[in-house]
matplotlib code that plots the C-alpha trace (Angstrom):
import matplotlib.pyplot as plt

x = [-19.5, -19.7, -22.2, -20.4, -23.0, -20.4, -21.0, -18.3, -19.3, -16.7, -17.7, -17.8, -15.3, -12.7, -13.3, -13.0, -9.7, -8.3, -9.5, -7.8, -4.7, -4.8, -5.3, -2.5, -0.1, -1.1, -0.3, 3.0, 3.9, 3.0, 5.1, 8.1, 8.1, 8.7, 11.5, 14.9, 15.8, 18.0, 18.0, 15.5, 12.5, 11.7, 12.2, 10.0, 7.3, 7.4, 7.2, 4.3, 2.5, 3.0, 1.6, -1.5, -2.1, -1.8, -4.4, -6.8, -6.4, -6.7, -9.7, -11.6, -11.1, -11.7, -8.6, -8.7, -11.8, -10.9, -9.6, -6.2, -4.8, -5.5, -4.1, -0.8, -0.9, -1.4, 1.6, 3.7, 2.8, 3.8, 7.1, 7.7, 7.0, 9.3, 12.0, 11.6, 11.8, 14.9, 16.7, 15.7, 17.2, 20.4, 20.7, 20.2, 22.8, 25.6, 25.5]
y = [11.8, 8.1, 6.0, 3.3, 0.6, -2.1, -3.6, -5.5, -7.7, -8.8, -11.6, -10.7, -13.6, -11.6, -8.5, -10.7, -12.1, -8.6, -7.6, -10.6, -9.7, -6.1, -7.2, -9.7, -7.1, -4.7, -7.3, -8.1, -4.4, -4.1, -7.3, -5.8, -2.9, -5.3, -7.1, -5.5, -5.4, -2.2, -0.1, -2.3, -1.4, 1.7, 0.0, -2.9, -0.5, 1.3, -1.9, -3.2, 0.1, 0.2, -3.3, -2.3, 0.8, -1.1, -3.6, -0.8, 1.1, -1.9, -3.6, -1.2, 1.9, -0.3, 0.8, -2.7, -1.8, 1.8, 3.3, 2.2, 5.7, 5.6, 2.2, 3.6, 7.0, 5.8, 3.4, 6.1, 8.6, 6.1, 5.5, 9.3, 9.7, 6.8, 8.3, 11.7, 10.0, 8.0, 11.2, 12.9, 10.1, 10.1, 13.9, 13.3, 10.5, 12.4, 15.6]
z = [-20.5, -20.7, -18.8, -16.9, -16.6, -16.0, -12.6, -10.8, -8.0, -5.6, -3.3, 0.4, 1.0, -0.9, 1.3, 4.4, 3.1, 2.5, 6.0, 7.6, 5.7, 6.8, 10.4, 10.2, 8.7, 11.5, 14.1, 12.4, 12.4, 16.1, 16.8, 15.0, 17.4, 20.3, 18.5, 18.4, 14.7, 14.8, 11.7, 9.9, 12.1, 10.1, 6.8, 7.9, 9.1, 5.8, 3.7, 5.8, 5.5, 1.8, 1.4, 3.5, 1.5, -1.8, -0.6, 0.4, -2.8, -5.1, -3.4, -1.2, -3.4, -6.5, -8.4, -9.9, -11.9, -12.8, -16.0, -17.3, -17.0, -13.2, -12.9, -14.3, -12.6, -9.0, -9.0, -10.7, -8.0, -5.3, -7.1, -7.3, -3.6, -2.8, -4.9, -3.1, 0.2, -0.9, -2.1, 1.2, 3.2, 1.1, 1.8, 5.5, 5.6, 3.8, 5.9]

ax = plt.figure().add_subplot(projection="3d")
ax.plot(x, y, z, "-o")
ax.set_aspect("equal")
plt.show()
């Protein structure tokens, strides 16, 4: 096993910016529920939730500083899940 002695220090200001962004995106997603956007409400909620999850994974779970294989595997898994959801919705629409 390798000893990972590389320290990465992220300033607290960055965490506060990410927290403010997450709060803002949450308020936007709550605001979208009060606005009549028709079919786009679910898509908007999914996009906002995806952005929030990416921010949490990259900064709070430190994916930004992980191995390259994990930096490739995690987005690939998200793309795979998105593809499965897309195919499921296609099947649901064409029944």
